[in-house]
C-alpha positions in Angstrom: -13.4 -32.9 -12.7 -12.9 -36.2 -10.9 -11.7 -35.9 -7.4 -8.8 -38.3 -7.9 -7.5 -36.1 -10.7 -7.7 -32.8 -8.8 -5.7 -34.4 -6.0 -2.7 -35.2 -8.2 -2.6 -32.1 -10.4 -0.7 -30.0 -7.8 1.8 -32.9 -7.3 2.3 -33.1 -11.1 3.4 -29.5 -11.1 5.7 -30.1 -8.1 7.3 -33.2 -9.7 7.8 -31.2 -12.9 9.6 -28.5 -10.9 11.8 -31.2 -9.4 12.6 -32.6 -12.9 13.6 -29.0 -14.0 16.1 -28.9 -11.1 17.5 -32.3 -11.9 17.9 -31.5 -15.7 19.5 -28.2 -14.8 22.2 -30.1 -12.8 22.7 -32.4 -15.8 23.1 -29.6 -18.4 25.6 -27.8 -16.1 28.0 -30.7 -16.7 28.1 -29.6 -20.4 28.7 -26.0 -19.3 25.2 -24.9 -20.5 24.7 -22.2 -17.8 21.9 -20.3 -19.6 19.8 -23.5 -20.0 20.3 -24.4 -16.4 19.2 -20.9 -15.3 16.1 -21.0 -17.4 15.2 -24.4 -16.1 15.5 -23.2 -12.5 13.4 -20.2 -13.3 10.8 -22.4 -14.9 10.8 -24.5 -11.7 10.1 -21.4 -9.7 7.0 -20.7 -11.8 5.8 -24.2 -11.3 6.5 -23.9 -7.5 4.1 -21.0 -7.3 1.6 -22.8 -9.5 1.4 -26.0 -7.5 0.6 -24.1 -4.3 -2.2 -22.1 -6.1 -3.6 -25.2 -7.6 -3.6 -27.0 -4.3 -5.7 -24.3 -2.7 -8.0 -23.7 -5.6 -8.7 -27.4 -6.1 -8.9 -28.1 -2.4 -6.0 -30.6 -2.7 -3.8 -29.4 0.2 -2.2 -32.4 1.9 0.7 -33.2 4.2 2.2 -35.4 1.5 2.0 -32.5 -1.0 3.7 -30.2 1.5 6.6 -32.6 2.1 7.0 -33.3 -1.6 7.1 -29.6 -2.4 9.9 -29.1 0.2 11.9 -32.0 -1.2 11.5 -30.7 -4.7 12.6 -27.2 -3.6 15.8 -28.5 -2.0 16.8 -29.9 -5.4 15.5 -27.2 -7.8 16.2 -24.1 -5.6 19.0 -25.5 -3.4 21.3 -28.0 -5.1 20.8 -26.8 -8.7 21.5 -23.0 -8.0 24.4 -24.0 -5.7 26.0 -25.9 -8.6 25.4 -23.0 -10.9 26.9 -20.5 -8.5 29.9 -22.7 -7.9 30.7 -23.0 -11.6 30.2 -19.3 -12.2 32.6 -18.4 -9.3 35.2 -20.7 -10.6 35.0 -19.3 -14.1 35.7 -15.7 -12.9 38.7 -16.8 -11.0 37.4 -17.2 -7.4 39.6 -19.6 -5.4 38.0 -23.1 -5.2 37.8 -23.2 -1.4 36.0 -19.8 -1.3 33.6 -20.9 -4.1 32.9 -24.1 -2.3 32.2 -22.5 1.1 30.0 -19.7 -0.3 28.0 -22.1 -2.4 27.5 -24.5 0.5 26.3 -21.6 2.6 23.5 -21.1 0.2 22.3 -24.7 0.0 22.5 -25.2 3.8 20.6 -22.0 4.5 18.0 -23.1 2.0 17.6 -26.5 3.6 17.2 -24.9 7.0 14.7 -22.4 5.6 12.6 -25.3 4.2 12.9 -27.4 7.4 11.7 -24.4 9.5 8.8 -23.8 7.1 7.6 -27.4 7.5 7.5 -27.0 11.3 5.4 -23.8 11.2 1.6 -24.3 11.2 0.1 -23.4 7.8 -1.5 -20.0 7.7 -2.0 -18.5 4.2 -2.7 -15.1 5.7 0.7 -14.9 7.5 3.9 -13.6 6.0 6.8 -15.9 5.2 9.4 -16.1 7.9 12.7 -15.5 6.0 13.0 -15.1 2.3 11.6 -18.1 0.4 14.3 -20.2 -1.3 12.8 -19.9 -4.8 13.1 -16.1 -4.5 16.7 -16.4 -3.2 17.8 -18.6 -6.1 16.0 -16.3 -8.6 17.7 -13.3 -7.2 21.2 -14.8 -7.6 20.4 -16.2 -11.1 19.0 -12.9 -12.5 22.0 -11.1 -10.9 24.5 -13.4 -12.5 23.0 -13.1 -16.0 22.5 -9.4 -15.9 25.0 -8.0 -18.4 26.0 -5.1 -16.1 26.6 -7.3 -13.1 30.3 -7.9 -12.5 30.7 -11.4 -11.1 33.9 -11.6 -9.1 35.0 -12.5 -5.6 32.8 -9.8 -4.2 29.8 -11.8 -5.5 30.4 -14.2 -2.6 29.2 -11.5 -0.3 25.9 -11.4 -2.2 25.6 -15.2 -1.9 26.2 -15.0 1.9 23.8 -12.1 2.2 21.0 -14.0 0.4 21.7 -17.1 2.5 21.3 -15.0 5.7 18.0 -13.5 4.4 16.6 -17.0 3.9 17.3 -18.1 7.6 16.4 -14.7 9.1 13.2 -13.7 10.8 12.4 -11.0 8.4 8.7 -11.1 7.2 8.3 -11.6 3.5 4.9 -11.2 1.7 3.2 -14.1 -0.1 1.8 -13.8 -3.6 -1.7 -13.0 -2.2 -0.2 -10.0 -0.3 1.5 -8.7 -3.4 -1.7 -9.0 -5.5 -3.6 -7.1 -2.8 -1.4 -4.1 -3.0 -3.2 -0.8 -3.7 -3.2 0.8 -7.1 -0.6 3.4 -6.1 1.8 0.7 -5.2 1.4 -1.0 -8.6 1.9 2.3 -10.3 5.1 2.8 -8.3 6.2 -0.7 -9.2 5.6 0.1 -12.9 7.7 3.2 -12.7 10.5 1.4 -11.0 10.4 -1.3 -13.6 10.6 1.3 -16.4 13.5 3.0 -14.7 15.4 -0.3 -14.4 14.9 -0.9 -18.1 15.8 2.6 -19.2 18.9 3.0 -17.0 20.3 -0.5 -17.2 18.6 -2.4 -20.0 15.8 -5.0 -20.0 18.1 -7.6 -18.4 18.1 -5.6 -15.2 14.3 -5.7 -14.8 14.0 -9.2 -13.3 17.0 -8.6 -11.1 15.6 -5.3 -10.0 12.3 -6.8 -9.1 13.8 -9.7 -7.1 16.2 -7.3 -5.4 13.2 -5.1 -4.4 11.5 -8.2 -2.9 14.7 -9.1 -1.0 14.7 -5.6 0.6 11.1 -5.7 1.5 11.7 -8.1 4.4 14.2 -5.9 6.3 12.1 -2.8 5.5 8.9 -4.3 7.0 10.9 -5.5 10.0 12.3 -2.0 10.6 8.9 -0.4 10.1 7.5 -2.7 12.9 10.4 -2.0 15.2 10.4 0.7 17.9 12.7 2.9 15.8 10.6 2.5 12.8 7.4 3.4 14.7 9.1 6.5 16.2 10.2 7.7 12.7 6.7 7.1 11.3 5.2 9.1 14.2 7.7 11.9 13.7 6.8 12.1 10.0 3.1 12.3 10.7 
């Protein structure tokens, strides 16, 4: 494959993700919430893909990193914020509360991305704070789960996810997840089946993203002094 082509393939995936976010904002004007959510989720898949392509094709560059962050602000910051805002208004949340909670998410996401760009690249290191694509996916899957009651209490969930993004909790990258032992994958499979059986298939994606959100605080606690003491006591 020509070198010029391999350099732009990851950027094509990034720009396509950006377009998904922009179109999601456009369709929200027509009240098409499901289509907006699907476009954002498609953007998250492309966001993972562009990073993998950049590494495998040896096309990692500073421009690609900056472009990725700019696309993420739109697709996983602005677009989900607009979606959250409209959903909160529909269920009767006061407009000022809906505005403030929605703004908290996009501001936390922007800070998360800005901090990410200042950290030296290390593919073996854990993320510092929950990645914004995972945060937006968690809220989207929660909002479209049929058993999830969207009301004013949902603003607490939005604020919590916003905090996780700017926190110092360590979150695993895709390579860490893929390197999990067989026992962990079996446990994850059992967890997925339980979500499906107990709450329906719609709860599966929400359950998986919720599990990922809890991993950061769990790892942080395990590494803390109290966590080490408890581990030693169990042994």
